[in-house]
PDB file with SEQRES, HELIX, SHEET and CRYST1 records, atoms N, CA, C and O in Angstrom:
SEQRES   1 A   70  MET GLU PRO LEU GLU ASP TRP ARG SER PRO LYS PHE GLU          
SEQRES   2 A   70  GLU GLU LEU GLY ARG LEU ASP ARG GLY GLU LEU SER PHE          
SEQRES   3 A   70  GLU PHE LEU ARG ARG ASN ASP GLU TYR ARG ALA HIS TYR          
SEQRES   4 A   70  LYS ALA VAL THR ASP GLU ARG SER LYS GLY THR ALA ALA          
SEQRES   5 A   70  LEU ILE ALA ALA ARG GLU GLY LEU THR ARG GLN TRP GLY          
SEQRES   6 A   70  LEU THR PHE SER GLY                                          
HELIX    1 AA1 PRO A   10  LEU A   16  1                                   7    
HELIX    2 AA2 ARG A   21  LEU A   29  1                                   9    
HELIX    3 AA3 ASP A   33  ASP A   44  1                                  12    
HELIX    4 AA4 GLU A   45  LYS A   48  5                                   4    
HELIX    5 AA5 THR A   50  TRP A   64  1                                  15    
CRYST1    1.000    1.000    1.000  90.00  90.00  90.00 P 1           1          
ATOM      1  N   MET A   1       6.892  -3.965   2.442  1.00  0.00           N  
ATOM      2  CA  MET A   1       5.563  -4.083   3.004  1.00  0.00           C  
ATOM      3  C   MET A   1       5.615  -5.128   4.116  1.00  0.00           C  
ATOM      4  O   MET A   1       6.259  -6.168   3.980  1.00  0.00           O  
ATOM      5  N   GLU A   2       4.938  -4.836   5.197  1.00  0.00           N  
ATOM      6  CA  GLU A   2       4.946  -5.751   6.342  1.00  0.00           C  
ATOM      7  C   GLU A   2       4.197  -7.041   6.028  1.00  0.00           C  
ATOM      8  O   GLU A   2       3.302  -7.060   5.182  1.00  0.00           O  
ATOM      9  N   PRO A   3       4.575  -8.127   6.722  1.00  0.00           N  
ATOM     10  CA  PRO A   3       3.832  -9.389   6.527  1.00  0.00           C  
ATOM     11  C   PRO A   3       2.377  -9.222   6.968  1.00  0.00           C  
ATOM     12  O   PRO A   3       2.064  -8.415   7.844  1.00  0.00           O  
ATOM     13  N   LEU A   4       1.515  -9.988   6.353  1.00  0.00           N  
ATOM     14  CA  LEU A   4       0.094  -9.907   6.679  1.00  0.00           C  
ATOM     15  C   LEU A   4      -0.204 -10.669   7.960  1.00  0.00           C  
ATOM     16  O   LEU A   4       0.367 -11.731   8.212  1.00  0.00           O  
ATOM     17  N   GLU A   5      -1.098 -10.120   8.764  1.00  0.00           N  
ATOM     18  CA  GLU A   5      -1.559 -10.792   9.981  1.00  0.00           C  
ATOM     19  C   GLU A   5      -2.952 -11.352   9.729  1.00  0.00           C  
ATOM     20  O   GLU A   5      -3.644 -10.946   8.796  1.00  0.00           O  
ATOM     21  N   ASP A   6      -3.344 -12.285  10.572  1.00  0.00           N  
ATOM     22  CA  ASP A   6      -4.703 -12.826  10.479  1.00  0.00           C  
ATOM     23  C   ASP A   6      -5.672 -11.776  11.020  1.00  0.00           C  
ATOM     24  O   ASP A   6      -5.707 -11.517  12.223  1.00  0.00           O  
ATOM     25  N   TRP A   7      -6.455 -11.175  10.129  1.00  0.00           N  
ATOM     26  CA  TRP A   7      -7.368 -10.101  10.521  1.00  0.00           C  
ATOM     27  C   TRP A   7      -8.480 -10.565  11.436  1.00  0.00           C  
ATOM     28  O   TRP A   7      -9.191  -9.739  12.009  1.00  0.00           O  
ATOM     29  N   ARG A   8      -8.648 -11.881  11.587  1.00  0.00           N  
ATOM     30  CA  ARG A   8      -9.720 -12.392  12.449  1.00  0.00           C  
ATOM     31  C   ARG A   8      -9.288 -12.545  13.894  1.00  0.00           C  
ATOM     32  O   ARG A   8     -10.119 -12.853  14.748  1.00  0.00           O  
ATOM     33  N   SER A   9      -8.016 -12.339  14.194  1.00  0.00           N  
ATOM     34  CA  SER A   9      -7.540 -12.527  15.561  1.00  0.00           C  
ATOM     35  C   SER A   9      -8.046 -11.388  16.452  1.00  0.00           C  
ATOM     36  O   SER A   9      -8.207 -10.266  15.972  1.00  0.00           O  
ATOM     37  N   PRO A  10      -8.297 -11.651  17.727  1.00  0.00           N  
ATOM     38  CA  PRO A  10      -8.753 -10.604  18.649  1.00  0.00           C  
ATOM     39  C   PRO A  10      -7.762  -9.436  18.734  1.00  0.00           C  
ATOM     40  O   PRO A  10      -8.165  -8.278  18.844  1.00  0.00           O  
ATOM     41  N   LYS A  11      -6.481  -9.749  18.682  1.00  0.00           N  
ATOM     42  CA  LYS A  11      -5.453  -8.699  18.738  1.00  0.00           C  
ATOM     43  C   LYS A  11      -5.617  -7.743  17.563  1.00  0.00           C  
ATOM     44  O   LYS A  11      -5.578  -6.526  17.740  1.00  0.00           O  
ATOM     45  N   PHE A  12      -5.799  -8.283  16.380  1.00  0.00           N  
ATOM     46  CA  PHE A  12      -5.922  -7.453  15.192  1.00  0.00           C  
ATOM     47  C   PHE A  12      -7.220  -6.645  15.234  1.00  0.00           C  
ATOM     48  O   PHE A  12      -7.233  -5.483  14.826  1.00  0.00           O  
ATOM     49  N   GLU A  13      -8.288  -7.232  15.711  1.00  0.00           N  
ATOM     50  CA  GLU A  13      -9.562  -6.511  15.816  1.00  0.00           C  
ATOM     51  C   GLU A  13      -9.410  -5.287  16.711  1.00  0.00           C  
ATOM     52  O   GLU A  13      -9.948  -4.221  16.410  1.00  0.00           O  
ATOM     53  N   GLU A  14      -8.685  -5.442  17.798  1.00  0.00           N  
ATOM     54  CA  GLU A  14      -8.443  -4.322  18.710  1.00  0.00           C  
ATOM     55  C   GLU A  14      -7.624  -3.234  18.013  1.00  0.00           C  
ATOM     56  O   GLU A  14      -7.911  -2.046  18.159  1.00  0.00           O  
ATOM     57  N   GLU A  15      -6.609  -3.642  17.261  1.00  0.00           N  
ATOM     58  CA  GLU A  15      -5.775  -2.682  16.550  1.00  0.00           C  
ATOM     59  C   GLU A  15      -6.564  -1.942  15.466  1.00  0.00           C  
ATOM     60  O   GLU A  15      -6.362  -0.745  15.264  1.00  0.00           O  
ATOM     61  N   LEU A  16      -7.461  -2.646  14.769  1.00  0.00           N  
ATOM     62  CA  LEU A  16      -8.279  -2.004  13.744  1.00  0.00           C  
ATOM     63  C   LEU A  16      -9.123  -0.872  14.322  1.00  0.00           C  
ATOM     64  O   LEU A  16      -9.336   0.149  13.668  1.00  0.00           O  
ATOM     65  N   GLY A  17      -9.595  -1.055  15.538  1.00  0.00           N  
ATOM     66  CA  GLY A  17     -10.433  -0.056  16.177  1.00  0.00           C  
ATOM     67  C   GLY A  17      -9.717   1.253  16.444  1.00  0.00           C  
ATOM     68  O   GLY A  17     -10.367   2.276  16.657  1.00  0.00           O  
ATOM     69  N   ARG A  18      -8.396   1.244  16.436  1.00  0.00           N  
ATOM     70  CA  ARG A  18      -7.621   2.451  16.716  1.00  0.00           C  
ATOM     71  C   ARG A  18      -7.148   3.183  15.456  1.00  0.00           C  
ATOM     72  O   ARG A  18      -6.506   4.229  15.555  1.00  0.00           O  
ATOM     73  N   LEU A  19      -7.452   2.652  14.298  1.00  0.00           N  
ATOM     74  CA  LEU A  19      -6.956   3.242  13.056  1.00  0.00           C  
ATOM     75  C   LEU A  19      -7.871   4.357  12.561  1.00  0.00           C  
ATOM     76  O   LEU A  19      -9.088   4.311  12.740  1.00  0.00           O  
ATOM     77  N   ASP A  20      -7.252   5.367  11.928  1.00  0.00           N  
ATOM     78  CA  ASP A  20      -8.074   6.391  11.283  1.00  0.00           C  
ATOM     79  C   ASP A  20      -8.493   5.881   9.901  1.00  0.00           C  
ATOM     80  O   ASP A  20      -8.114   4.777   9.508  1.00  0.00           O  
ATOM     81  N   ARG A  21      -9.252   6.658   9.184  1.00  0.00           N  
ATOM     82  CA  ARG A  21      -9.817   6.229   7.903  1.00  0.00           C  
ATOM     83  C   ARG A  21      -8.729   5.818   6.900  1.00  0.00           C  
ATOM     84  O   ARG A  21      -8.859   4.788   6.239  1.00  0.00           O  
ATOM     85  N   GLY A  22      -7.672   6.609   6.784  1.00  0.00           N  
ATOM     86  CA  GLY A  22      -6.598   6.295   5.849  1.00  0.00           C  
ATOM     87  C   GLY A  22      -5.855   5.026   6.227  1.00  0.00           C  
ATOM     88  O   GLY A  22      -5.546   4.200   5.368  1.00  0.00           O  
ATOM     89  N   GLU A  23      -5.571   4.874   7.506  1.00  0.00           N  
ATOM     90  CA  GLU A  23      -4.873   3.675   7.972  1.00  0.00           C  
ATOM     91  C   GLU A  23      -5.717   2.422   7.768  1.00  0.00           C  
ATOM     92  O   GLU A  23      -5.207   1.374   7.373  1.00  0.00           O  
ATOM     93  N   LEU A  24      -7.001   2.542   8.038  1.00  0.00           N  
ATOM     94  CA  LEU A  24      -7.906   1.405   7.851  1.00  0.00           C  
ATOM     95  C   LEU A  24      -8.000   1.026   6.370  1.00  0.00           C  
ATOM     96  O   LEU A  24      -7.990  -0.153   6.017  1.00  0.00           O  
ATOM     97  N   SER A  25      -8.090   2.042   5.519  1.00  0.00           N  
ATOM     98  CA  SER A  25      -8.137   1.782   4.075  1.00  0.00           C  
ATOM     99  C   SER A  25      -6.884   1.054   3.611  1.00  0.00           C  
ATOM    100  O   SER A  25      -6.959   0.116   2.818  1.00  0.00           O  
ATOM    101  N   PHE A  26      -5.732   1.491   4.111  1.00  0.00           N  
ATOM    102  CA  PHE A  26      -4.489   0.854   3.710  1.00  0.00           C  
ATOM    103  C   PHE A  26      -4.423  -0.593   4.189  1.00  0.00           C  
ATOM    104  O   PHE A  26      -3.902  -1.450   3.474  1.00  0.00           O  
ATOM    105  N   GLU A  27      -4.936  -0.881   5.373  1.00  0.00           N  
ATOM    106  CA  GLU A  27      -4.924  -2.261   5.876  1.00  0.00           C  
ATOM    107  C   GLU A  27      -5.661  -3.201   4.917  1.00  0.00           C  
ATOM    108  O   GLU A  27      -5.238  -4.341   4.721  1.00  0.00           O  
ATOM    109  N   PHE A  28      -6.745  -2.736   4.327  1.00  0.00           N  
ATOM    110  CA  PHE A  28      -7.475  -3.567   3.372  1.00  0.00           C  
ATOM    111  C   PHE A  28      -6.784  -3.585   2.009  1.00  0.00           C  
ATOM    112  O   PHE A  28      -6.708  -4.625   1.354  1.00  0.00           O  
ATOM    113  N   LEU A  29      -6.283  -2.424   1.592  1.00  0.00           N  
ATOM    114  CA  LEU A  29      -5.626  -2.341   0.298  1.00  0.00           C  
ATOM    115  C   LEU A  29      -4.392  -3.227   0.235  1.00  0.00           C  
ATOM    116  O   LEU A  29      -4.160  -3.887  -0.777  1.00  0.00           O  
ATOM    117  N   ARG A  30      -3.601  -3.254   1.293  1.00  0.00           N  
ATOM    118  CA  ARG A  30      -2.364  -4.030   1.254  1.00  0.00           C  
ATOM    119  C   ARG A  30      -2.605  -5.536   1.242  1.00  0.00           C  
ATOM    120  O   ARG A  30      -1.665  -6.311   1.064  1.00  0.00           O  
ATOM    121  N   ARG A  31      -3.819  -5.947   1.425  1.00  0.00           N  
ATOM    122  CA  ARG A  31      -4.169  -7.374   1.348  1.00  0.00           C  
ATOM    123  C   ARG A  31      -4.642  -7.770  -0.067  1.00  0.00           C  
ATOM    124  O   ARG A  31      -4.925  -8.939  -0.331  1.00  0.00           O  
ATOM    125  N   ASN A  32      -4.719  -6.797  -0.946  1.00  0.00           N  
ATOM    126  CA  ASN A  32      -5.152  -7.027  -2.320  1.00  0.00           C  
ATOM    127  C   ASN A  32      -3.938  -7.482  -3.140  1.00  0.00           C  
ATOM    128  O   ASN A  32      -2.963  -6.741  -3.274  1.00  0.00           O  
ATOM    129  N   ASP A  33      -4.001  -8.692  -3.683  1.00  0.00           N  
ATOM    130  CA  ASP A  33      -2.862  -9.247  -4.422  1.00  0.00           C  
ATOM    131  C   ASP A  33      -2.459  -8.386  -5.615  1.00  0.00           C  
ATOM    132  O   ASP A  33      -1.270  -8.236  -5.898  1.00  0.00           O  
ATOM    133  N   GLU A  34      -3.435  -7.824  -6.310  1.00  0.00           N  
ATOM    134  CA  GLU A  34      -3.129  -6.983  -7.467  1.00  0.00           C  
ATOM    135  C   GLU A  34      -2.381  -5.720  -7.026  1.00  0.00           C  
ATOM    136  O   GLU A  34      -1.413  -5.308  -7.666  1.00  0.00           O  
ATOM    137  N   TYR A  35      -2.843  -5.107  -5.922  1.00  0.00           N  
ATOM    138  CA  TYR A  35      -2.155  -3.931  -5.395  1.00  0.00           C  
ATOM    139  C   TYR A  35      -0.730  -4.285  -4.975  1.00  0.00           C  
ATOM    140  O   TYR A  35       0.207  -3.545  -5.275  1.00  0.00           O  
ATOM    141  N   ARG A  36      -0.562  -5.408  -4.283  1.00  0.00           N  
ATOM    142  CA  ARG A  36       0.772  -5.808  -3.824  1.00  0.00           C  
ATOM    143  C   ARG A  36       1.723  -5.997  -5.008  1.00  0.00           C  
ATOM    144  O   ARG A  36       2.895  -5.631  -4.921  1.00  0.00           O  
ATOM    145  N   ALA A  37       1.238  -6.555  -6.097  1.00  0.00           N  
ATOM    146  CA  ALA A  37       2.073  -6.735  -7.290  1.00  0.00           C  
ATOM    147  C   ALA A  37       2.425  -5.379  -7.905  1.00  0.00           C  
ATOM    148  O   ALA A  37       3.561  -5.160  -8.326  1.00  0.00           O  
ATOM    149  N   HIS A  38       1.448  -4.475  -7.955  1.00  0.00           N  
ATOM    150  CA  HIS A  38       1.689  -3.148  -8.508  1.00  0.00           C  
ATOM    151  C   HIS A  38       2.691  -2.388  -7.625  1.00  0.00           C  
ATOM    152  O   HIS A  38       3.598  -1.734  -8.140  1.00  0.00           O  
ATOM    153  N   TYR A  39       2.532  -2.474  -6.323  1.00  0.00           N  
ATOM    154  CA  TYR A  39       3.450  -1.819  -5.390  1.00  0.00           C  
ATOM    155  C   TYR A  39       4.874  -2.339  -5.574  1.00  0.00           C  
ATOM    156  O   TYR A  39       5.828  -1.561  -5.572  1.00  0.00           O  
ATOM    157  N   LYS A  40       5.016  -3.654  -5.732  1.00  0.00           N  
ATOM    158  CA  LYS A  40       6.337  -4.239  -5.937  1.00  0.00           C  
ATOM    159  C   LYS A  40       6.950  -3.721  -7.229  1.00  0.00           C  
ATOM    160  O   LYS A  40       8.144  -3.421  -7.273  1.00  0.00           O  
ATOM    161  N   ALA A  41       6.149  -3.614  -8.276  1.00  0.00           N  
ATOM    162  CA  ALA A  41       6.642  -3.087  -9.550  1.00  0.00           C  
ATOM    163  C   ALA A  41       7.136  -1.651  -9.386  1.00  0.00           C  
ATOM    164  O   ALA A  41       8.143  -1.267  -9.982  1.00  0.00           O  
ATOM    165  N   VAL A  42       6.432  -0.861  -8.579  1.00  0.00           N  
ATOM    166  CA  VAL A  42       6.858   0.520  -8.337  1.00  0.00           C  
ATOM    167  C   VAL A  42       8.195   0.537  -7.598  1.00  0.00           C  
ATOM    168  O   VAL A  42       9.094   1.295  -7.964  1.00  0.00           O  
ATOM    169  N   THR A  43       8.331  -0.275  -6.582  1.00  0.00           N  
ATOM    170  CA  THR A  43       9.591  -0.278  -5.832  1.00  0.00           C  
ATOM    171  C   THR A  43      10.739  -0.777  -6.695  1.00  0.00           C  
ATOM    172  O   THR A  43      11.884  -0.378  -6.482  1.00  0.00           O  
ATOM    173  N   ASP A  44      10.464  -1.633  -7.656  1.00  0.00           N  
ATOM    174  CA  ASP A  44      11.497  -2.113  -8.574  1.00  0.00           C  
ATOM    175  C   ASP A  44      11.995  -0.994  -9.495  1.00  0.00           C  
ATOM    176  O   ASP A  44      13.105  -1.072 -10.021  1.00  0.00           O  
ATOM    177  N   GLU A  45      11.181   0.043  -9.688  1.00  0.00           N  
ATOM    178  CA  GLU A  45      11.555   1.160 -10.556  1.00  0.00           C  
ATOM    179  C   GLU A  45      12.633   2.039  -9.929  1.00  0.00           C  
ATOM    180  O   GLU A  45      13.246   2.841 -10.632  1.00  0.00           O  
ATOM    181  N   ARG A  46      12.878   1.911  -8.645  1.00  0.00           N  
ATOM    182  CA  ARG A  46      13.900   2.731  -7.973  1.00  0.00           C  
ATOM    183  C   ARG A  46      15.252   2.606  -8.642  1.00  0.00           C  
ATOM    184  O   ARG A  46      15.997   3.581  -8.741  1.00  0.00           O  
ATOM    185  N   SER A  47      15.566   1.415  -9.098  1.00  0.00           N  
ATOM    186  CA  SER A  47      16.876   1.194  -9.712  1.00  0.00           C  
ATOM    187  C   SER A  47      16.999   1.863 -11.078  1.00  0.00           C  
ATOM    188  O   SER A  47      18.103   1.983 -11.610  1.00  0.00           O  
ATOM    189  N   LYS A  48      15.885   2.298 -11.648  1.00  0.00           N  
ATOM    190  CA  LYS A  48      15.905   2.908 -12.983  1.00  0.00           C  
ATOM    191  C   LYS A  48      15.982   4.432 -12.938  1.00  0.00           C  
ATOM    192  O   LYS A  48      16.023   5.082 -13.983  1.00  0.00           O  
ATOM    193  N   GLY A  49      16.001   5.002 -11.735  1.00  0.00           N  
ATOM    194  CA  GLY A  49      16.147   6.453 -11.598  1.00  0.00           C  
ATOM    195  C   GLY A  49      14.879   7.147 -11.161  1.00  0.00           C  
ATOM    196  O   GLY A  49      13.804   6.553 -11.082  1.00  0.00           O  
ATOM    197  N   THR A  50      15.044   8.426 -10.879  1.00  0.00           N  
ATOM    198  CA  THR A  50      13.971   9.241 -10.319  1.00  0.00           C  
ATOM    199  C   THR A  50      12.774   9.373 -11.256  1.00  0.00           C  
ATOM    200  O   THR A  50      11.631   9.249 -10.817  1.00  0.00           O  
ATOM    201  N   ALA A  51      13.021   9.620 -12.526  1.00  0.00           N  
ATOM    202  CA  ALA A  51      11.906   9.813 -13.472  1.00  0.00           C  
ATOM    203  C   ALA A  51      11.046   8.562 -13.569  1.00  0.00           C  
ATOM    204  O   ALA A  51       9.819   8.653 -13.604  1.00  0.00           O  
ATOM    205  N   ALA A  52      11.673   7.406 -13.613  1.00  0.00           N  
ATOM    206  CA  ALA A  52      10.923   6.145 -13.689  1.00  0.00           C  
ATOM    207  C   ALA A  52      10.123   5.920 -12.417  1.00  0.00           C  
ATOM    208  O   ALA A  52       8.984   5.458 -12.471  1.00  0.00           O  
ATOM    209  N   LEU A  53      10.716   6.243 -11.271  1.00  0.00           N  
ATOM    210  CA  LEU A  53      10.018   6.072  -9.996  1.00  0.00           C  
ATOM    211  C   LEU A  53       8.817   7.010  -9.912  1.00  0.00           C  
ATOM    212  O   LEU A  53       7.746   6.601  -9.465  1.00  0.00           O  
ATOM    213  N   ILE A  54       8.981   8.246 -10.332  1.00  0.00           N  
ATOM    214  CA  ILE A  54       7.871   9.209 -10.309  1.00  0.00           C  
ATOM    215  C   ILE A  54       6.737   8.730 -11.212  1.00  0.00           C  
ATOM    216  O   ILE A  54       5.570   8.788 -10.823  1.00  0.00           O  
ATOM    217  N   ALA A  55       7.065   8.265 -12.398  1.00  0.00           N  
ATOM    218  CA  ALA A  55       6.035   7.763 -13.321  1.00  0.00           C  
ATOM    219  C   ALA A  55       5.323   6.549 -12.729  1.00  0.00           C  
ATOM    220  O   ALA A  55       4.105   6.424 -12.852  1.00  0.00           O  
ATOM    221  N   ALA A  56       6.069   5.664 -12.092  1.00  0.00           N  
ATOM    222  CA  ALA A  56       5.460   4.476 -11.486  1.00  0.00           C  
ATOM    223  C   ALA A  56       4.536   4.865 -10.335  1.00  0.00           C  
ATOM    224  O   ALA A  56       3.459   4.289 -10.182  1.00  0.00           O  
ATOM    225  N   ARG A  57       4.950   5.832  -9.531  1.00  0.00           N  
ATOM    226  CA  ARG A  57       4.089   6.306  -8.431  1.00  0.00           C  
ATOM    227  C   ARG A  57       2.819   6.949  -8.969  1.00  0.00           C  
ATOM    228  O   ARG A  57       1.741   6.773  -8.402  1.00  0.00           O  
ATOM    229  N   GLU A  58       2.946   7.693 -10.060  1.00  0.00           N  
ATOM    230  CA  GLU A  58       1.753   8.310 -10.670  1.00  0.00           C  
ATOM    231  C   GLU A  58       0.770   7.235 -11.134  1.00  0.00           C  
ATOM    232  O   GLU A  58      -0.443   7.417 -11.024  1.00  0.00           O  
ATOM    233  N   GLY A  59       1.286   6.116 -11.653  1.00  0.00           N  
ATOM    234  CA  GLY A  59       0.418   5.012 -12.053  1.00  0.00           C  
ATOM    235  C   GLY A  59      -0.308   4.414 -10.860  1.00  0.00           C  
ATOM    236  O   GLY A  59      -1.491   4.083 -10.946  1.00  0.00           O  
ATOM    237  N   LEU A  60       0.403   4.275  -9.746  1.00  0.00           N  
ATOM    238  CA  LEU A  60      -0.210   3.767  -8.517  1.00  0.00           C  
ATOM    239  C   LEU A  60      -1.302   4.732  -8.041  1.00  0.00           C  
ATOM    240  O   LEU A  60      -2.376   4.308  -7.613  1.00  0.00           O  
ATOM    241  N   THR A  61      -1.010   6.030  -8.123  1.00  0.00           N  
ATOM    242  CA  THR A  61      -1.976   7.050  -7.720  1.00  0.00           C  
ATOM    243  C   THR A  61      -3.242   6.967  -8.552  1.00  0.00           C  
ATOM    244  O   THR A  61      -4.349   6.993  -8.014  1.00  0.00           O  
ATOM    245  N   ARG A  62      -3.080   6.868  -9.861  1.00  0.00           N  
ATOM    246  CA  ARG A  62      -4.253   6.809 -10.747  1.00  0.00           C  
ATOM    247  C   ARG A  62      -5.084   5.553 -10.522  1.00  0.00           C  
ATOM    248  O   ARG A  62      -6.308   5.624 -10.418  1.00  0.00           O  
ATOM    249  N   GLN A  63      -4.427   4.422 -10.448  1.00  0.00           N  
ATOM    250  CA  GLN A  63      -5.170   3.155 -10.350  1.00  0.00           C  
ATOM    251  C   GLN A  63      -5.801   2.962  -8.975  1.00  0.00           C  
ATOM    252  O   GLN A  63      -6.928   2.477  -8.873  1.00  0.00           O  
ATOM    253  N   TRP A  64      -5.078   3.340  -7.911  1.00  0.00           N  
ATOM    254  CA  TRP A  64      -5.537   2.996  -6.570  1.00  0.00           C  
ATOM    255  C   TRP A  64      -6.016   4.187  -5.764  1.00  0.00           C  
ATOM    256  O   TRP A  64      -6.454   4.017  -4.626  1.00  0.00           O  
ATOM    257  N   GLY A  65      -5.948   5.394  -6.321  1.00  0.00           N  
ATOM    258  CA  GLY A  65      -6.415   6.571  -5.602  1.00  0.00           C  
ATOM    259  C   GLY A  65      -5.530   6.956  -4.430  1.00  0.00           C  
ATOM    260  O   GLY A  65      -6.018   7.398  -3.389  1.00  0.00           O  
ATOM    261  N   LEU A  66      -4.213   6.785  -4.606  1.00  0.00           N  
ATOM    262  CA  LEU A  66      -3.260   7.056  -3.530  1.00  0.00           C  
ATOM    263  C   LEU A  66      -2.539   8.367  -3.759  1.00  0.00           C  
ATOM    264  O   LEU A  66      -2.449   8.859  -4.884  1.00  0.00           O  
ATOM    265  N   THR A  67      -2.024   8.927  -2.668  1.00  0.00           N  
ATOM    266  CA  THR A  67      -1.109  10.062  -2.753  1.00  0.00           C  
ATOM    267  C   THR A  67       0.096   9.742  -1.897  1.00  0.00           C  
ATOM    268  O   THR A  67       0.010   8.979  -0.934  1.00  0.00           O  
ATOM    269  N   PHE A  68       1.216  10.333  -2.258  1.00  0.00           N  
ATOM    270  CA  PHE A  68       2.459  10.097  -1.529  1.00  0.00           C  
ATOM    271  C   PHE A  68       2.988  11.419  -1.026  1.00  0.00           C  
ATOM    272  O   PHE A  68       3.138  12.368  -1.796  1.00  0.00           O  
ATOM    273  N   SER A  69       3.271  11.487   0.257  1.00  0.00           N  
ATOM    274  CA  SER A  69       3.840  12.722   0.809  1.00  0.00           C  
ATOM    275  C   SER A  69       5.320  12.779   0.489  1.00  0.00           C  
ATOM    276  O   SER A  69       5.962  11.752   0.266  1.00  0.00           O  
ATOM    277  N   GLY A  70       5.852  13.985   0.468  1.00  0.00           N  
ATOM    278  CA  GLY A  70       7.295  14.166   0.240  1.00  0.00           C  
ATOM    279  C   GLY A  70       7.604  13.930  -1.175  1.00  0.00           C  
ATOM    280  O   GLY A  70       8.762  14.031  -1.579  1.00  0.00           O  
TER     281      GLY A  70                                                      
END                                                                             
């Protein structure tokens, strides 16, 4: 996950104006500490194999209302 920027900066405000609904939603979601911890837990499941990763992604989908392409 990319480092967080100061959302109050003029540069960031300009960038926010160009985002679609999904991108804008993600910008706010990725600033949520609970989501960031859950996302990290999902990425940690990669080492446990495909089934564990799929189950972890399904948990992220249920809790946060996300979908993953591919």
